[in-house]
py3Dmol code that shows the C-alpha trace and the ligand (Angstrom):
import py3Dmol

protein = """\
ATOM      1  CA  ALA A   1       0.033   0.056  -0.089  1.00  0.00           C
ATOM      2  CA  GLN A   2       1.296   3.504  -0.747  1.00  0.00           C
ATOM      3  CA  SER A   3       1.780   5.902   2.178  1.00  0.00           C
ATOM      4  CA  LEU A   4      -0.132   9.201   2.501  1.00  0.00           C
ATOM      5  CA  GLY A   5       3.243  10.931   1.861  1.00  0.00           C
ATOM      6  CA  THR A   6       3.657   9.243  -1.481  1.00  0.00           C
ATOM      7  CA  LEU A   7       0.082   9.708  -2.491  1.00  0.00           C
ATOM      8  CA  GLY A   8       0.181  13.362  -1.651  1.00  0.00           C
ATOM      9  CA  LEU A   9       3.439  13.973  -3.615  1.00  0.00           C
ATOM     10  CA  ARG A  10       1.683  12.848  -6.810  1.00  0.00           C
ATOM     11  CA  HIS A  11      -0.441  15.967  -6.411  1.00  0.00           C
ATOM     12  CA  GLY A  12       2.605  18.170  -5.396  1.00  0.00           C
ATOM     13  CA  LEU A  13       1.291  18.007  -1.809  1.00  0.00           C
ATOM     14  CA  HIS A  14       3.349  17.352   1.217  1.00  0.00           C
ATOM     15  CA  VAL A  15       1.435  15.308   3.851  1.00  0.00           C
ATOM     16  CA  GLY A  16       3.189  15.514   7.095  1.00  0.00           C
ATOM     17  CA  THR A  17       2.995  15.090  10.850  1.00  0.00           C
ATOM     18  CA  ALA A  18       4.074  16.781  14.007  1.00  0.00           C
ATOM     19  CA  VAL A  19       6.586  14.652  15.859  1.00  0.00           C
ATOM     20  CA  ASP A  20       6.805  14.086  19.515  1.00  0.00           C
ATOM     21  CA  MET A  21      10.511  13.381  20.202  1.00  0.00           C
ATOM     22  CA  ALA A  22      10.003  11.408  23.407  1.00  0.00           C
ATOM     23  CA  ALA A  23       7.723   9.068  21.594  1.00  0.00           C
ATOM     24  CA  LEU A  24      10.250   8.870  18.688  1.00  0.00           C
ATOM     25  CA  ASN A  25      12.851   7.756  20.922  1.00  0.00           C
ATOM     26  CA  ASP A  26      10.880   5.260  23.043  1.00  0.00           C
ATOM     27  CA  PRO A  27      12.243   1.819  22.490  1.00  0.00           C
ATOM     28  CA  ALA A  28       9.035   0.384  23.874  1.00  0.00           C
ATOM     29  CA  ASP A  29       7.027   1.940  21.255  1.00  0.00           C
ATOM     30  CA  PRO A  30       8.730   1.271  17.799  1.00  0.00           C
ATOM     31  CA  ARG A  31       5.515   1.620  15.800  1.00  0.00           C
ATOM     32  CA  TYR A  32       5.618   5.323  16.357  1.00  0.00           C
ATOM     33  CA  ARG A  33       9.016   5.735  14.730  1.00  0.00           C
ATOM     34  CA  GLU A  34       8.093   3.350  11.917  1.00  0.00           C
ATOM     35  CA  LEU A  35       4.992   5.275  11.000  1.00  0.00           C
ATOM     36  CA  ALA A  36       6.576   8.692  11.423  1.00  0.00           C
ATOM     37  CA  ALA A  37       9.275   7.567   8.895  1.00  0.00           C
ATOM     38  CA  SER A  38       7.166   5.771   6.383  1.00  0.00           C
ATOM     39  CA  GLU A  39       3.739   7.378   6.192  1.00  0.00           C
ATOM     40  CA  PHE A  40       4.679  10.962   5.927  1.00  0.00           C
ATOM     41  CA  ALA A  41       6.579  13.188   3.465  1.00  0.00           C
ATOM     42  CA  SER A  42       7.154  16.054   5.882  1.00  0.00           C
ATOM     43  CA  VAL A  43       7.762  16.472   9.746  1.00  0.00           C
ATOM     44  CA  THR A  44       7.336  19.323  12.245  1.00  0.00           C
ATOM     45  CA  ALA A  45       8.801  19.383  15.663  1.00  0.00           C
ATOM     46  CA  GLU A  46       5.784  19.319  18.147  1.00  0.00           C
ATOM     47  CA  ASN A  47       7.784  21.126  20.809  1.00  0.00           C
ATOM     48  CA  VAL A  48      11.490  20.897  20.519  1.00  0.00           C
ATOM     49  CA  MET A  49      11.976  24.036  18.198  1.00  0.00           C
ATOM     50  CA  LYS A  50      10.062  26.196  20.626  1.00  0.00           C
ATOM     51  CA  TRP A  51      12.130  28.811  22.434  1.00  0.00           C
ATOM     52  CA  GLU A  52      11.794  27.339  25.983  1.00  0.00           C
ATOM     53  CA  SER A  53      13.146  24.049  24.502  1.00  0.00           C
ATOM     54  CA  LEU A  54      16.085  25.512  22.479  1.00  0.00           C
ATOM     55  CA  GLU A  55      17.284  28.061  25.091  1.00  0.00           C
ATOM     56  CA  PRO A  56      16.153  26.897  28.595  1.00  0.00           C
ATOM     57  CA  THR A  57      19.026  28.969  30.124  1.00  0.00           C
ATOM     58  CA  ARG A  58      19.842  32.409  28.872  1.00  0.00           C
ATOM     59  CA  GLY A  59      22.725  32.177  26.433  1.00  0.00           C
ATOM     60  CA  SER A  60      22.999  28.417  26.049  1.00  0.00           C
ATOM     61  CA  TYR A  61      21.175  26.677  23.331  1.00  0.00           C
ATOM     62  CA  ASP A  62      20.407  23.045  23.482  1.00  0.00           C
ATOM     63  CA  TRP A  63      20.125  21.875  19.858  1.00  0.00           C
ATOM     64  CA  ALA A  64      20.192  18.090  20.520  1.00  0.00           C
ATOM     65  CA  ALA A  65      16.496  17.192  20.007  1.00  0.00           C
ATOM     66  CA  ALA A  66      15.930  19.595  17.155  1.00  0.00           C
ATOM     67  CA  ASP A  67      19.011  18.525  15.360  1.00  0.00           C
ATOM     68  CA  GLU A  68      17.799  14.930  15.857  1.00  0.00           C
ATOM     69  CA  LEU A  69      14.555  15.638  14.128  1.00  0.00           C
ATOM     70  CA  VAL A  70      16.156  17.440  11.189  1.00  0.00           C
ATOM     71  CA  ALA A  71      18.559  14.285  10.754  1.00  0.00           C
ATOM     72  CA  PHE A  72      15.522  11.960  10.945  1.00  0.00           C
ATOM     73  CA  ALA A  73      13.828  13.969   8.196  1.00  0.00           C
ATOM     74  CA  LYS A  74      16.982  13.812   6.048  1.00  0.00           C
ATOM     75  CA  ARG A  75      17.415  10.063   6.499  1.00  0.00           C
ATOM     76  CA  ASN A  76      13.807   9.586   5.487  1.00  0.00           C
ATOM     77  CA  ARG A  77      13.828  12.124   2.634  1.00  0.00           C
ATOM     78  CA  GLN A  78      11.229  14.295   4.307  1.00  0.00           C
ATOM     79  CA  SER A  79      10.869  17.984   4.219  1.00  0.00           C
ATOM     80  CA  VAL A  80      10.830  19.947   7.501  1.00  0.00           C
ATOM     81  CA  ARG A  81       8.341  22.608   8.624  1.00  0.00           C
ATOM     82  CA  GLY A  82      10.087  24.658  11.323  1.00  0.00           C
ATOM     83  CA  HIS A  83       7.904  25.565  14.209  1.00  0.00           C
ATOM     84  CA  VAL A  84       7.987  28.106  15.770  1.00  0.00           C
ATOM     85  CA  LEU A  85      10.213  31.367  15.866  1.00  0.00           C
ATOM     86  CA  VAL A  86       7.831  33.908  17.477  1.00  0.00           C
ATOM     87  CA  TRP A  87       5.029  32.829  19.807  1.00  0.00           C
ATOM     88  CA  HIS A  88       3.605  34.001  23.227  1.00  0.00           C
ATOM     89  CA  ASN A  89       3.503  30.496  24.681  1.00  0.00           C
ATOM     90  CA  GLN A  90       6.382  28.117  25.619  1.00  0.00           C
ATOM     91  CA  LEU A  91       8.826  31.040  26.094  1.00  0.00           C
ATOM     92  CA  PRO A  92      11.740  30.402  28.432  1.00  0.00           C
ATOM     93  CA  GLY A  93      11.080  31.501  32.148  1.00  0.00           C
ATOM     94  CA  TRP A  94      14.154  33.714  32.241  1.00  0.00           C
ATOM     95  CA  LEU A  95      12.752  35.748  29.329  1.00  0.00           C
ATOM     96  CA  THR A  96       9.248  36.306  30.595  1.00  0.00           C
ATOM     97  CA  SER A  97      10.348  36.821  34.190  1.00  0.00           C
ATOM     98  CA  GLY A  98      12.982  39.228  33.062  1.00  0.00           C
ATOM     99  CA  VAL A  99      10.462  41.328  31.215  1.00  0.00           C
ATOM    100  CA  GLU A 100       8.096  41.079  34.189  1.00  0.00           C
ATOM    101  CA  ASP A 101      10.637  42.323  36.763  1.00  0.00           C
ATOM    102  CA  GLY A 102      12.013  45.024  34.562  1.00  0.00           C
ATOM    103  CA  SER A 103      15.553  43.522  34.181  1.00  0.00           C
ATOM    104  CA  ILE A 104      14.945  43.199  30.511  1.00  0.00           C
ATOM    105  CA  SER A 105      14.030  46.413  28.915  1.00  0.00           C
ATOM    106  CA  THR A 106      11.897  46.845  25.656  1.00  0.00           C
ATOM    107  CA  GLN A 107      15.000  47.614  23.667  1.00  0.00           C
ATOM    108  CA  GLU A 108      16.816  44.567  25.038  1.00  0.00           C
ATOM    109  CA  LEU A 109      13.772  42.386  24.310  1.00  0.00           C
ATOM    110  CA  ARG A 110      13.723  43.306  20.785  1.00  0.00           C
ATOM    111  CA  GLU A 111      17.386  42.597  20.422  1.00  0.00           C
ATOM    112  CA  LEU A 112      16.856  39.186  22.017  1.00  0.00           C
ATOM    113  CA  LEU A 113      14.123  38.363  19.609  1.00  0.00           C
ATOM    114  CA  ARG A 114      16.297  39.434  16.601  1.00  0.00           C
ATOM    115  CA  ASN A 115      19.154  37.265  17.976  1.00  0.00           C
ATOM    116  CA  HIS A 116      16.864  34.307  18.613  1.00  0.00           C
ATOM    117  CA  ILE A 117      15.482  34.358  14.968  1.00  0.00           C
ATOM    118  CA  THR A 118      18.840  34.908  13.461  1.00  0.00           C
ATOM    119  CA  THR A 119      20.564  32.057  15.443  1.00  0.00           C
ATOM    120  CA  VAL A 120      17.685  29.434  14.945  1.00  0.00           C
ATOM    121  CA  VAL A 121      17.118  30.191  11.241  1.00  0.00           C
ATOM    122  CA  SER A 122      20.951  30.437  10.432  1.00  0.00           C
ATOM    123  CA  ARG A 123      21.504  26.920  12.273  1.00  0.00           C
ATOM    124  CA  TYR A 124      19.028  25.300   9.922  1.00  0.00           C
ATOM    125  CA  ARG A 125      19.600  27.359   6.850  1.00  0.00           C
ATOM    126  CA  GLY A 126      18.908  25.283   3.759  1.00  0.00           C
ATOM    127  CA  LYS A 127      17.393  22.442   5.761  1.00  0.00           C
ATOM    128  CA  ILE A 128      13.992  23.961   6.565  1.00  0.00           C
ATOM    129  CA  TRP A 129      11.326  24.109   3.791  1.00  0.00           C
ATOM    130  CA  GLN A 130       8.784  26.315   5.677  1.00  0.00           C
ATOM    131  CA  TRP A 131       9.200  28.295   8.820  1.00  0.00           C
ATOM    132  CA  ASP A 132       6.285  29.370  11.073  1.00  0.00           C
ATOM    133  CA  VAL A 133       7.738  32.733  11.622  1.00  0.00           C
ATOM    134  CA  VAL A 134       4.842  34.222  13.732  1.00  0.00           C
ATOM    135  CA  ASN A 135       2.230  32.142  15.428  1.00  0.00           C
ATOM    136  CA  GLU A 136      -1.248  33.090  16.743  1.00  0.00           C
ATOM    137  CA  ALA A 137      -0.688  36.834  16.895  1.00  0.00           C
ATOM    138  CA  VAL A 138      -4.401  37.699  16.571  1.00  0.00           C
ATOM    139  CA  SER A 139      -7.108  37.615  19.254  1.00  0.00           C
ATOM    140  CA  ASP A 140     -10.372  35.615  19.075  1.00  0.00           C
ATOM    141  CA  PRO A 141     -13.910  37.098  19.375  1.00  0.00           C
ATOM    142  CA  TRP A 142     -14.181  35.527  22.920  1.00  0.00           C
ATOM    143  CA  ASP A 143     -11.129  37.606  24.090  1.00  0.00           C
ATOM    144  CA  THR A 144     -11.365  41.009  25.816  1.00  0.00           C
ATOM    145  CA  PRO A 145     -11.847  43.356  24.121  1.00  0.00           C
ATOM    146  CA  SER A 146     -13.805  41.237  21.635  1.00  0.00           C
ATOM    147  CA  THR A 147     -12.875  43.469  18.681  1.00  0.00           C
ATOM    148  CA  LEU A 148     -10.015  41.693  16.887  1.00  0.00           C
ATOM    149  CA  HIS A 149      -6.574  42.904  17.859  1.00  0.00           C
ATOM    150  CA  TYR A 150      -2.931  41.804  17.991  1.00  0.00           C
ATOM    151  CA  LYS A 151      -2.725  39.972  21.260  1.00  0.00           C
ATOM    152  CA  GLY A 152      -0.101  38.409  23.528  1.00  0.00           C
ATOM    153  CA  PHE A 153       3.351  38.944  24.985  1.00  0.00           C
ATOM    154  CA  TRP A 154       5.063  40.254  21.862  1.00  0.00           C
ATOM    155  CA  ALA A 155       2.400  42.733  20.822  1.00  0.00           C
ATOM    156  CA  GLU A 156       2.044  44.009  24.400  1.00  0.00           C
ATOM    157  CA  HIS A 157       5.693  44.614  24.835  1.00  0.00           C
ATOM    158  CA  LEU A 158       6.993  45.608  21.393  1.00  0.00           C
ATOM    159  CA  GLY A 159       3.807  46.612  19.539  1.00  0.00           C
ATOM    160  CA  PRO A 160       2.626  44.941  16.439  1.00  0.00           C
ATOM    161  CA  GLY A 161       5.597  46.095  14.436  1.00  0.00           C
ATOM    162  CA  TYR A 162       7.373  42.984  15.762  1.00  0.00           C
ATOM    163  CA  ILE A 163       5.617  40.940  13.004  1.00  0.00           C
ATOM    164  CA  ALA A 164       7.266  42.757  10.100  1.00  0.00           C
ATOM    165  CA  ASP A 165      10.570  42.750  11.971  1.00  0.00           C
ATOM    166  CA  ALA A 166      10.378  39.049  12.510  1.00  0.00           C
ATOM    167  CA  PHE A 167       9.835  38.128   8.913  1.00  0.00           C
ATOM    168  CA  ARG A 168      12.755  40.450   7.810  1.00  0.00           C
ATOM    169  CA  TRP A 169      15.156  38.832  10.231  1.00  0.00           C
ATOM    170  CA  ALA A 170      14.199  35.430   9.283  1.00  0.00           C
ATOM    171  CA  ARG A 171      14.582  36.194   5.470  1.00  0.00           C
ATOM    172  CA  ALA A 172      18.018  37.634   6.077  1.00  0.00           C
ATOM    173  CA  ALA A 173      19.045  34.472   7.894  1.00  0.00           C
ATOM    174  CA  ASP A 174      17.772  31.954   5.297  1.00  0.00           C
ATOM    175  CA  PRO A 175      16.656  33.576   1.908  1.00  0.00           C
ATOM    176  CA  ARG A 176      15.435  30.267   0.629  1.00  0.00           C
ATOM    177  CA  ALA A 177      12.977  29.149   3.408  1.00  0.00           C
ATOM    178  CA  LEU A 178       9.313  29.817   2.850  1.00  0.00           C
ATOM    179  CA  LEU A 179       8.183  32.191   5.713  1.00  0.00           C
ATOM    180  CA  PHE A 180       4.675  31.665   7.057  1.00  0.00           C
ATOM    181  CA  TYR A 181       2.249  33.355   9.312  1.00  0.00           C
ATOM    182  CA  ASN A 182       0.396  30.548  11.216  1.00  0.00           C
ATOM    183  CA  ASP A 183      -2.872  30.717  13.108  1.00  0.00           C
ATOM    184  CA  TYR A 184      -6.124  28.785  14.092  1.00  0.00           C
ATOM    185  CA  ASN A 185      -9.822  29.891  13.334  1.00  0.00           C
ATOM    186  CA  ILE A 186      -8.918  31.146   9.947  1.00  0.00           C
ATOM    187  CA  GLU A 187      -9.819  27.737   8.179  1.00  0.00           C
ATOM    188  CA  ALA A 188     -12.862  29.053   6.389  1.00  0.00           C
ATOM    189  CA  PHE A 189     -14.459  32.110   4.833  1.00  0.00           C
ATOM    190  CA  GLY A 190     -17.930  33.056   3.476  1.00  0.00           C
ATOM    191  CA  SER A 191     -20.365  31.731   6.135  1.00  0.00           C
ATOM    192  CA  GLY A 192     -21.350  35.233   6.977  1.00  0.00           C
ATOM    193  CA  ASP A 193     -20.993  34.415  10.618  1.00  0.00           C
ATOM    194  CA  PRO A 194     -18.589  36.127  13.014  1.00  0.00           C
ATOM    195  CA  ALA A 195     -16.313  33.234  12.328  1.00  0.00           C
ATOM    196  CA  ASP A 196     -15.290  35.018   9.141  1.00  0.00           C
ATOM    197  CA  ASP A 197     -13.888  37.972  11.121  1.00  0.00           C
ATOM    198  CA  LYS A 198     -10.530  36.332  12.186  1.00  0.00           C
ATOM    199  CA  THR A 199      -9.904  35.113   8.681  1.00  0.00           C
ATOM    200  CA  GLN A 200     -10.526  38.615   7.289  1.00  0.00           C
ATOM    201  CA  PHE A 201      -8.273  40.175   9.972  1.00  0.00           C
ATOM    202  CA  VAL A 202      -5.501  37.922   8.998  1.00  0.00           C
ATOM    203  CA  TYR A 203      -6.112  38.475   5.374  1.00  0.00           C
ATOM    204  CA  ASP A 204      -5.984  42.229   5.918  1.00  0.00           C
ATOM    205  CA  MET A 205      -2.701  41.897   7.825  1.00  0.00           C
ATOM    206  CA  ALA A 206      -1.149  39.726   5.124  1.00  0.00           C
ATOM    207  CA  LYS A 207      -2.195  42.135   2.405  1.00  0.00           C
ATOM    208  CA  ARG A 208      -0.671  45.059   4.334  1.00  0.00           C
ATOM    209  CA  LEU A 209       2.568  43.171   4.929  1.00  0.00           C
ATOM    210  CA  ARG A 210       2.910  42.319   1.235  1.00  0.00           C
ATOM    211  CA  ALA A 211       2.076  45.904   0.267  1.00  0.00           C
ATOM    212  CA  GLU A 212       4.971  47.002   2.573  1.00  0.00           C
ATOM    213  CA  GLY A 213       7.319  44.618   0.953  1.00  0.00           C
ATOM    214  CA  VAL A 214       7.606  42.474   4.113  1.00  0.00           C
ATOM    215  CA  PRO A 215       8.941  38.985   3.180  1.00  0.00           C
ATOM    216  CA  ILE A 216       6.030  36.802   4.092  1.00  0.00           C
ATOM    217  CA  ASP A 217       5.563  33.900   1.722  1.00  0.00           C
ATOM    218  CA  GLY A 218       2.648  32.000   3.117  1.00  0.00           C
ATOM    219  CA  VAL A 219      -0.231  31.734   5.614  1.00  0.00           C
ATOM    220  CA  GLY A 220      -0.660  28.397   7.658  1.00  0.00           C
ATOM    221  CA  SER A 221      -4.114  27.427   8.800  1.00  0.00           C
ATOM    222  CA  GLN A 222      -3.708  25.224  11.833  1.00  0.00           C
ATOM    223  CA  GLY A 223      -6.820  23.198  11.503  1.00  0.00           C
ATOM    224  CA  HIS A 224      -7.511  22.251  15.137  1.00  0.00           C
ATOM    225  CA  LEU A 225     -11.179  21.386  14.644  1.00  0.00           C
ATOM    226  CA  GLY A 226     -13.836  19.789  16.915  1.00  0.00           C
ATOM    227  CA  THR A 227     -16.758  17.685  15.992  1.00  0.00           C
ATOM    228  CA  GLN A 228     -18.964  19.634  18.567  1.00  0.00           C
ATOM    229  CA  TYR A 229     -18.733  22.653  16.132  1.00  0.00           C
ATOM    230  CA  GLY A 230     -20.314  20.884  13.241  1.00  0.00           C
ATOM    231  CA  ASN A 231     -18.900  20.168   9.782  1.00  0.00           C
ATOM    232  CA  TYR A 232     -16.786  22.615   7.920  1.00  0.00           C
ATOM    233  CA  ASP A 233     -17.759  23.288   4.260  1.00  0.00           C
ATOM    234  CA  THR A 234     -15.209  22.440   1.547  1.00  0.00           C
ATOM    235  CA  LEU A 235     -16.132  25.492  -0.477  1.00  0.00           C
ATOM    236  CA  GLN A 236     -15.738  27.884   2.477  1.00  0.00           C
ATOM    237  CA  VAL A 237     -12.400  26.292   3.374  1.00  0.00           C
ATOM    238  CA  ALA A 238     -11.189  26.534  -0.316  1.00  0.00           C
ATOM    239  CA  ALA A 239     -12.501  30.171  -0.323  1.00  0.00           C
ATOM    240  CA  ALA A 240     -10.277  31.166   2.486  1.00  0.00           C
ATOM    241  CA  LEU A 241      -7.254  29.492   0.905  1.00  0.00           C
ATOM    242  CA  LYS A 242      -7.991  31.128  -2.434  1.00  0.00           C
ATOM    243  CA  ARG A 243      -8.171  34.632  -0.859  1.00  0.00           C
ATOM    244  CA  PHE A 244      -4.706  34.251   0.544  1.00  0.00           C
ATOM    245  CA  ALA A 245      -3.523  32.761  -2.804  1.00  0.00           C
ATOM    246  CA  ALA A 246      -4.803  35.849  -4.589  1.00  0.00           C
ATOM    247  CA  LEU A 247      -2.421  37.973  -2.408  1.00  0.00           C
ATOM    248  CA  GLY A 248       0.337  35.893  -4.018  1.00  0.00           C
ATOM    249  CA  LEU A 249       0.762  33.703  -0.921  1.00  0.00           C
ATOM    250  CA  ALA A 250       1.281  30.075  -0.388  1.00  0.00           C
ATOM    251  CA  THR A 251      -1.016  28.243   1.997  1.00  0.00           C
ATOM    252  CA  ALA A 252      -0.848  25.096   4.154  1.00  0.00           C
ATOM    253  CA  PHE A 253      -2.847  23.199   6.763  1.00  0.00           C
ATOM    254  CA  THR A 254      -0.241  22.943   9.480  1.00  0.00           C
ATOM    255  CA  GLU A 255      -1.705  21.345  12.715  1.00  0.00           C
ATOM    256  CA  VAL A 256      -4.837  19.347  11.564  1.00  0.00           C
ATOM    257  CA  ASP A 257      -6.688  17.277  14.197  1.00  0.00           C
ATOM    258  CA  VAL A 258     -10.327  16.873  14.876  1.00  0.00           C
ATOM    259  CA  ARG A 259     -11.225  16.110  18.412  1.00  0.00           C
ATOM    260  CA  SER A 260     -14.426  14.884  19.996  1.00  0.00           C
ATOM    261  CA  ARG A 261     -15.986  15.324  23.559  1.00  0.00           C
ATOM    262  CA  LEU A 262     -15.630  12.073  25.352  1.00  0.00           C
ATOM    263  CA  THR A 263     -18.608  13.038  27.461  1.00  0.00           C
ATOM    264  CA  ASP A 264     -20.877  12.804  24.397  1.00  0.00           C
ATOM    265  CA  GLY A 265     -20.814   9.006  24.636  1.00  0.00           C
ATOM    266  CA  VAL A 266     -17.631   8.662  22.668  1.00  0.00           C
ATOM    267  CA  GLN A 267     -15.177   6.110  24.034  1.00  0.00           C
ATOM    268  CA  ALA A 268     -11.689   5.153  22.883  1.00  0.00           C
ATOM    269  CA  GLY A 269     -12.087   1.925  21.051  1.00  0.00           C
ATOM    270  CA  ASP A 270     -15.604   2.724  19.705  1.00  0.00           C
ATOM    271  CA  SER A 271     -16.007   1.775  16.158  1.00  0.00           C
ATOM    272  CA  GLU A 272     -17.092   4.402  13.517  1.00  0.00           C
ATOM    273  CA  GLU A 273     -20.260   2.656  12.885  1.00  0.00           C
ATOM    274  CA  ILE A 274     -21.583   3.043  16.342  1.00  0.00           C
ATOM    275  CA  ASN A 275     -20.087   6.483  16.849  1.00  0.00           C
ATOM    276  CA  PRO A 276     -21.149   9.296  14.507  1.00  0.00           C
ATOM    277  CA  ARG A 277     -18.594  11.624  16.117  1.00  0.00           C
ATOM    278  CA  LEU A 278     -15.799   9.678  14.705  1.00  0.00           C
ATOM    279  CA  GLN A 279     -17.474   9.866  11.228  1.00  0.00           C
ATOM    280  CA  ALA A 280     -17.685  13.713  11.781  1.00  0.00           C
ATOM    281  CA  SER A 281     -13.933  13.590  12.599  1.00  0.00           C
ATOM    282  CA  ALA A 282     -13.216  11.802   9.452  1.00  0.00           C
ATOM    283  CA  ALA A 283     -15.433  14.261   7.449  1.00  0.00           C
ATOM    284  CA  ASN A 284     -13.667  17.153   8.713  1.00  0.00           C
ATOM    285  CA  PHE A 285     -10.240  15.733   7.925  1.00  0.00           C
ATOM    286  CA  SER A 286     -11.557  15.145   4.500  1.00  0.00           C
ATOM    287  CA  VAL A 287     -12.978  18.582   3.976  1.00  0.00           C
ATOM    288  CA  LEU A 288      -9.565  20.231   4.730  1.00  0.00           C
ATOM    289  CA  MET A 289      -7.861  17.805   2.457  1.00  0.00           C
ATOM    290  CA  LYS A 290     -10.270  18.360  -0.542  1.00  0.00           C
ATOM    291  CA  ALA A 291      -9.981  22.034  -0.208  1.00  0.00           C
ATOM    292  CA  CYS A 292      -6.153  21.803  -0.009  1.00  0.00           C
ATOM    293  CA  LEU A 293      -6.213  19.613  -3.292  1.00  0.00           C
ATOM    294  CA  ALA A 294      -8.546  22.049  -4.964  1.00  0.00           C
ATOM    295  CA  VAL A 295      -6.252  25.128  -4.515  1.00  0.00           C
ATOM    296  CA  ARG A 296      -2.859  25.003  -6.149  1.00  0.00           C
ATOM    297  CA  SER A 297      -1.217  27.371  -3.544  1.00  0.00           C
ATOM    298  CA  CYS A 298      -1.882  24.738  -0.873  1.00  0.00           C
ATOM    299  CA  LEU A 299       1.570  23.162  -0.403  1.00  0.00           C
ATOM    300  CA  SER A 300       1.275  20.899   2.582  1.00  0.00           C
ATOM    301  CA  TYR A 301      -1.279  19.145   4.888  1.00  0.00           C
ATOM    302  CA  THR A 302       0.338  18.405   8.427  1.00  0.00           C
ATOM    303  CA  VAL A 303      -1.551  16.527  11.205  1.00  0.00           C
ATOM    304  CA  TRP A 304      -0.744  17.492  14.838  1.00  0.00           C
ATOM    305  CA  GLY A 305       0.332  14.000  15.836  1.00  0.00           C
ATOM    306  CA  PHE A 306      -0.921  10.830  13.969  1.00  0.00           C
ATOM    307  CA  THR A 307      -1.987   8.639  16.776  1.00  0.00           C
ATOM    308  CA  ASP A 308      -4.394   8.989  19.801  1.00  0.00           C
ATOM    309  CA  ARG A 309      -1.510   7.340  21.740  1.00  0.00           C
ATOM    310  CA  HIS A 310       0.445  10.571  21.462  1.00  0.00           C
ATOM    311  CA  SER A 311      -1.814  13.536  21.045  1.00  0.00           C
ATOM    312  CA  TRP A 312      -1.843  16.809  22.881  1.00  0.00           C
ATOM    313  CA  VAL A 313      -5.689  16.889  22.891  1.00  0.00           C
ATOM    314  CA  PRO A 314      -6.549  14.889  26.088  1.00  0.00           C
ATOM    315  CA  GLY A 315      -3.835  16.810  28.049  1.00  0.00           C
ATOM    316  CA  TRP A 316      -5.118  20.223  26.858  1.00  0.00           C
ATOM    317  CA  PHE A 317      -8.956  19.887  26.459  1.00  0.00           C
ATOM    318  CA  ASP A 318      -9.940  18.095  29.689  1.00  0.00           C
ATOM    319  CA  ASP A 319     -12.929  19.949  30.997  1.00  0.00           C
ATOM    320  CA  PRO A 320     -14.964  18.355  29.498  1.00  0.00           C
ATOM    321  CA  PRO A 321     -12.539  15.726  28.416  1.00  0.00           C
ATOM    322  CA  GLU A 322     -11.756  15.510  24.663  1.00  0.00           C
ATOM    323  CA  GLY A 323      -9.741  13.200  22.538  1.00  0.00           C
ATOM    324  CA  LEU A 324      -9.887  10.792  19.650  1.00  0.00           C
ATOM    325  CA  ALA A 325      -8.385  13.632  17.436  1.00  0.00           C
ATOM    326  CA  THR A 326      -6.003  11.770  15.214  1.00  0.00           C
ATOM    327  CA  LEU A 327      -5.766   9.366  12.148  1.00  0.00           C
ATOM    328  CA  TYR A 328      -4.719   6.292  14.177  1.00  0.00           C
ATOM    329  CA  ASP A 329      -6.179   4.953  17.407  1.00  0.00           C
ATOM    330  CA  GLU A 330      -4.051   4.305  20.462  1.00  0.00           C
ATOM    331  CA  ASP A 331      -3.036   0.773  19.062  1.00  0.00           C
ATOM    332  CA  TYR A 332      -2.011   2.253  15.609  1.00  0.00           C
ATOM    333  CA  GLN A 333      -4.999   1.011  13.948  1.00  0.00           C
ATOM    334  CA  PRO A 334      -5.888   3.483  11.191  1.00  0.00           C
ATOM    335  CA  LYS A 335      -9.343   5.095  11.694  1.00  0.00           C
ATOM    336  CA  ARG A 336     -11.922   6.175   9.263  1.00  0.00           C
ATOM    337  CA  ALA A 337     -10.247   9.484   9.019  1.00  0.00           C
ATOM    338  CA  PHE A 338      -7.161   7.866   7.745  1.00  0.00           C
ATOM    339  CA  TYR A 339      -8.905   5.972   4.951  1.00  0.00           C
ATOM    340  CA  GLU A 340     -10.917   8.961   4.063  1.00  0.00           C
ATOM    341  CA  ILE A 341      -8.129  11.248   3.367  1.00  0.00           C
ATOM    342  CA  LYS A 342      -6.167   8.450   1.727  1.00  0.00           C
ATOM    343  CA  SER A 343      -9.018   8.075  -0.775  1.00  0.00           C
ATOM    344  CA  ASP A 344      -9.152  11.836  -1.422  1.00  0.00           C
ATOM    345  CA  LEU A 345      -5.487  11.718  -2.495  1.00  0.00           C
TER     346      LEU A 345
END
"""
ligand_1 = """\
18
XIL
C 1.137 22.150 21.633
C 1.860 20.784 21.682
O 1.211 19.911 20.916
C 1.854 20.421 23.229
O 2.646 19.226 23.504
C 2.431 21.477 24.127
O 2.252 21.081 25.517
C 1.602 22.820 23.916
O 1.733 23.130 22.519
N -0.861 25.648 18.453
C 0.456 25.510 18.160
C 1.225 24.373 18.612
O 0.986 26.240 17.400
O 2.570 24.765 18.932
C 0.707 23.787 19.949
O 1.374 22.581 20.370
C -0.817 23.509 19.794
C -1.563 24.699 19.438
"""
view = py3Dmol.view(width=600, height=400)
view.addModel(protein, "pdb")
view.setStyle({"model": 0}, {"cartoon": {"style": "trace"}})
view.addModel(ligand_1, "xyz")
view.setStyle({"model": 1}, {"stick": {}})
view.zoomTo()
view.show()
């Protein structure tokens, strides 16, 4: 049987996965490594390229795990999506506390960010296909104030100008890597609901950055969906991609998973036949795949973990508990979602 990766490449599409390095190196769990190597054409570090992992102590970088993933990808002829250069989460404690207690000034913070981007992008120059340069910079309608705005640590301390700076610094360090803005809740456009607003905000931002000559090459749509929110519409998802494409930007699905509420009667081990939520999960995986295949600018489709055995969902969404968000169950049996996207390819 052909892998998802191989099938995707026939369409010029890289089907990839986020990789959990602890799982990859667990000798008691060999199947994880086998599937990560054989089923996908691209890999992303789930955590080990985040700032807190790379520079836990100020001034001393620990590259071991990130280097290992890049070497793994090379051995398996996989492309690498670099994730992530600028984000408000998983920052090292020394950085956030230094800003908090005033020992790191605004000017120094900007310098630290420039150095970080330059150091990381230079180390992997020529080895990273796409970089997520800026992640989740835009608020959601449920935030305060509800009017969409630039949110989080970097906007608060440096102002929104950090976004353009980050792209320029990244380009200077690796002129060949494709530089992405990455976010969630921008998967669709055209419903007429408030759900369109964030997609529009990011579109306006990308348009302005392009007009100003800022080196942004693409917009990544994370694709963290949930069956409790109903099914996405392929045309609306394709419409969002096409609008970014019309700005001259590449697009990608970067973190796809479709979780279900376990309290709604869904149990691990349930078959799809008896559980409509798992069918809904498969349907949403497929909607994103079909939209991506329909739009030339959509370069890659990356799942955020491929097995329920190693997924961030149960640890993150626990009230009410959620799970069953990936392509394979906890015993590495492919689920309906797997077969569905495979038949799309
Ligand atoms: C998540 C990881 O999967 C978890 O292991 C970690 O504890 C928290 O971060 N959006 C992103 C990803 O851009 O980096 C996040 O990854 C999930 C949400």
